[in-house]
N, C-alpha and C positions, 0 to 999 in steps of 0.2 A: 547449487545456488545460482540464481539469476538476478540481474539488476536492470533497471530502466531509469532514464533520466529525461525530463522534458519540462517545458515551461507553459504556463497557462495564463490567460488574462482575467483571472479571478482573484479576489482577496483571499487571505489565509482562511478567514471564517467561512466564506462560500465554498472554497476548495474542500475544507474539512467536512462541511455539511454534505456535499455531493458524494464524497468518499464514504462517509458513514451510511448514507442512504443506499448507495450501490453495493457496498460490501456487507452491511449488516441487515438493513431493512429488506432488501431484495433477495436475501439468501436465507436458507433454512438453517445452515450451520455456521454462518459467519458471525463473528463477534469482535468488538473492539476490546482488547485486553486492557490497554491503558494509553494515556497520552501525557506528554510533558511539554510545557512551554519552555523553550530553551532561552529565548531572548525576546524582550518586548511583550506583546500580548497577542490575542487572536487576530488582530488587524494588521500588525506589523511585527516582524521578527522571524522566529523559527519555531516549528512544532515537530516533535517526534511522536509518531503514532505506531502502535503495534496491534495488528489484527491477527486473528486465527480463524481457520476454517477447516472443516473436515472434508477430505477428498477420498471418495470410495475407491478410486483406482489404485491408490497406494495404501489404503486402509489405515490412515492416521491423519492427525491434524497437522496443518502446515502454518507457519507464521509468515506474516508480511509486515516488514518494517518500512515505514515511510517517513521521510523527512521533508517537510514543507518549509520553504523560506522565501521571503520577498525582500531581503536585506538589500540586494543589488538591483531592484526593479521588479519585473514580473515575477509572479510566484513560481518557484522552481519545485518540481516534484521528483524526488529520488526514491525509488522503491526497490526493496531487496526481499526476495522470497527465499525461505530456507526451512529445513527440518523435514523435507519430504522423503529423503532417501531412507531406505531400511537397510540395516546391517552395518557392520563396523567398517568394512572396506569398500563396499559398492555404493556409488552415489547415483544410481539409476532410479529415476522417480516417475517414469512413464509420462513426462511432460507436465506433471502437476505443479511443480515449482514455477516453471515458465508461464503456465496458465494463470496462476495467482499473481505473479509479478506483473503481468501485462494488464491485469484488471483495472488498475488506476488509469492507464492510458485509454482503455475502452470507455470507462465511466466519464472521463474528462475530454474525450476526443474532439468535441465541437468547440472547446475553449483553448486548444493547443495553439501556441504562437510560434 
């Protein structure tokens, strides 16, 4: 499991739109599983997102959970990748989880504050 945390100068709605485009539209296997508005609306508050994508290097689908919130100012993006490791005891995933977890940072790189 990997995680990442950063802030962007976009609204929740714009951040959500760019993530959907980068993870789902520009990917063959990426899909948004669900999202939930935690507080407020798509302009102000917090949104929980869950994406999934197939990674051939580990031979399975990996999840990416993202929390967006702008409750305290700029939109904060917190992403957590998981589900990449195979087997009961080993958590070695050939870097697939880290790669998926860093994808929001890549997509939103020019908006990071």
